[in-house]
C-alpha positions in Angstrom: 0.0 0.0 0.0 1.3 3.4 -0.9 -0.1 6.7 0.4 -0.9 9.1 -2.4 -0.5 12.7 -1.0 -2.7 14.1 -3.8 -5.7 11.9 -3.3 -5.0 11.3 0.4 -5.8 7.6 -0.1 -3.8 4.4 0.2 -3.1 2.6 -3.1 -1.9 -1.0 -3.8 1.4 -0.8 -5.7 5.1 -1.4 -5.2 7.0 1.4 -3.6 10.7 2.2 -4.4 12.5 3.7 -1.4 15.7 5.4 -2.4 18.6 6.7 -0.3 18.6 10.3 -1.7 21.7 11.3 0.2 23.8 8.8 -1.8 22.1 9.7 -5.1 22.6 13.4 -4.5 26.3 12.9 -3.6 27.1 10.7 -6.5 25.4 13.0 -9.1 26.7 16.2 -7.6 30.3 14.8 -7.6 30.0 13.5 -11.1 28.9 16.9 -12.4 32.0 18.8 -11.1 34.6 19.8 -13.6 38.1 21.1 -12.9 39.6 23.9 -15.0 43.3 24.5 -15.3 43.8 28.2 -15.9 47.5 27.9 -16.1 50.3 29.1 -13.8 49.1 26.6 -11.2 45.6 28.0 -10.9 42.7 25.5 -10.9 39.0 26.0 -10.2 36.0 23.7 -10.0 32.7 24.4 -11.6 29.3 22.7 -11.8 26.1 23.4 -13.7 22.7 23.1 -12.0 21.0 21.9 -15.2 23.6 19.1 -15.5 22.9 18.0 -11.9 19.1 18.1 -12.6 19.5 16.0 -15.7 21.8 13.6 -13.9 19.3 13.2 -11.0 16.4 12.7 -13.4 18.3 10.0 -15.3 19.5 8.2 -12.2 16.0 8.1 -10.7 14.4 7.0 -14.0 16.9 4.2 -14.3 16.2 3.1 -10.7 12.5 3.1 -11.3 12.9 1.2 -14.6 15.1 -1.4 -13.0 12.7 -1.9 -10.1 9.7 -1.8 -12.5 7.8 0.7 -10.4 6.2 4.1 -11.0 6.2 5.3 -7.4 9.3 6.5 -5.5 10.0 7.9 -2.1 13.4 9.5 -1.8 14.7 9.5 1.8 17.0 12.4 2.8 18.8 13.1 6.0 17.6 16.0 8.2 20.2 18.8 8.8 20.2 17.9 12.5 21.1 14.4 13.8 20.0 12.9 17.1 23.1 10.6 17.2 25.4 13.6 17.2 23.4 15.7 19.5 22.2 13.1 22.0 24.5 10.1 21.7 28.0 11.2 20.8 29.3 14.6 19.6 32.1 12.7 17.8 29.6 10.9 15.6 31.0 11.1 12.0 33.8 13.4 13.2 36.1 11.6 10.8 34.3 13.4 7.9 35.1 16.8 9.3 37.1 18.9 6.9 36.3 16.8 3.8 35.1 18.8 0.8 31.6 18.1 -0.2 30.4 18.5 -3.8 29.5 22.1 -4.5 25.9 21.4 -5.6 25.2 18.7 -3.0 22.5 20.8 -1.2 21.1 21.9 -4.5 20.8 18.2 -5.5 19.1 17.3 -2.3 16.6 20.2 -2.7 15.9 19.0 -6.2 15.2 15.5 -5.1 13.0 16.9 -2.4 10.8 18.8 -4.8 11.0 16.7 -7.9 11.4 13.1 -6.7 9.2 12.9 -3.6 12.0 13.6 -1.2 11.1 13.1 2.5 13.1 13.6 5.7 12.2 13.1 9.3 13.2 15.2 12.2 16.8 14.5 13.3 17.1 11.2 11.3 19.4 10.1 8.6 18.2 8.8 5.2 18.9 5.2 6.2 16.7 5.6 9.3 13.9 7.0 7.1 14.3 4.1 4.7 13.9 1.6 7.5 10.8 3.3 8.9 9.1 3.6 5.5 10.1 0.0 4.6 8.0 -1.2 7.6 5.2 1.1 6.7 4.5 -0.3 3.2 3.5 -3.9 2.4 5.5 -4.0 -0.8 8.7 -1.9 -1.1 12.1 -2.1 -2.6 15.0 -0.3 -1.0 17.9 1.1 -3.0 21.0 2.2 -1.1 24.7 1.7 -1.2 24.9 2.4 2.6 26.3 -0.6 4.5 24.0 0.2 7.4 21.1 -1.0 5.3 22.4 -4.6 5.6 20.6 -4.7 9.0 17.2 -4.2 7.4 
């Protein structure tokens, strides 16, 4: 059963649950291009429309492979209960690593164009687990090793 926000009714159909954090990171990274200006000067650029096209293609391919029409894209909230309430060092090893320039743009695009959902203080994999138990028929797509527990 899938909840249709437009009709506000439950419908019988397979639901594809996608880890939007990973999709956004992969596509935003792939769309960055370095430029060598000479004399040791390099810059990086990225185009929003290329990110949009990449996200649309990625999601279309996932839906085709899963043979579904309906997708819910899980995205992490900006706040995280593990960091705030369990351990301030949670994911501290990622501190200082450069993130793709258009990562937030990609996440916002998934939110508005590919049924992106987040839950207060939860990560995308947590959201996937919750939704997987909410639907009778669902397929989860993620490369996150944490999903091996579901």
